[in-house]
N, C-alpha and C positions, 0 to 999 in steps of 0.2 A: 504494499499499500504506500503510495507516494502522498506525502504530505506538501502542501504549499507553504511557502514561507509567509510568516507572519509580518506585517508591518506596523509600526507604531504610528499609531494617530497622536498628535499631540493637541493639548489646548491652545485656546488663544492667548491664556495665562502664560504659557512658555514664553512666549514673545515678548510680553513684560518683564517675566523674570531675566531673560537674557538681557533687554534693553537696559535693564536696572544693575547688570552684571551680579546678580543672584545665583546666576547658575555657571558653572565653568566648562572650558570647551567649546569647540566651535559649534556653529549651530547654522542652520540654513532652513529656509522656509519649505515645508515639504509640498511636494507635489505629488499630485495624484492622476491617473489618467481616467478617462470617464468610466471605463470597466471598472476600476478598482473602486471608483468613488459610487457607483451604484450598487457593487456588492457592500460596501461599508454601511451605507444608508439602509439598504435591505436587513443587513445584520442588526443594525441599531434598533430599527421597527421592531424586527422580531424580538430582539432581548428587551425591548421596554415593557411589555405586559407581564414576564416572570419577575422583572425589577420591581414593577408596580403592586403586585401580589405579595411580593416579600417585604417590600416597604409597609403596604397596609397591614399585613399579619405581624409584624415587628410593635407597630403602633398601636395594634389592638391589644397586642401580649401586655405591653408595658402602660396603656393607658386603661386597659380594662381590670388591670389588679387592684387600683383603688375602687373601682366600682363593686368589684366583688367582694372586697371588706366592707364597704359602705351596706350593701345588701345583706352581707351575712356576719354580722359584728360577731356571732359565737366564735369564729374561727380563732380568734383570741383566746378561746379556753379549752379546744380541741390540742391535744398534744401527742406529738409523733417522736418516739426516741426522745423524751424529755422536753423537745421544743417545742412552741407553740406553732400549729400550722400555718398561721398567718406569717410566720417568720420564715418558714421554709419556703411556702410559696412567694417571696418577695426575695429571699437570698439565695435560693438554690433553683427552682423552678424557671427562671427566663433563661439562664444561661444556656442550658442543653438545648432547650427549645430555637433559641437563637443560633446555635450552632447547627443545628438542622435545618433551619431556614437558609443560613448561608450555603451549605452544603449544598441544599437543593439549587439555590439560584446560581451558584457556581456551574454545577453539573448542567444544569439547562443552558445557561450562556457559552460553555464549550460545546455542546452539542450543537446548538445553533451555529457557532463556526465552523463546526466540522462539517457542517451540512453545505455550506456554499458549494 
């Protein structure tokens, strides 16, 4: 299986960083031909939906926890391994879920790049 060479697409902020000498090394404005531009735009559009889903799920997770605590104040009195369940939900639960969300997002983005 032959893999195509990846091309770095830089932000307009890169130009500002180089203009202000915040980045070192030679720099030139990246140029893409029409085919590459079309493929990059297509990949961007296809990656946008999973990115928005991931962002919304993360926001729901982080903003939903206070709502859950407000709706179920008894979670402070439920203990699991000697710790209040609300503390475990706040201190432990979000991190594995965010790791899973980010892994899903990364896998989807790489699949979209490889489908070109």
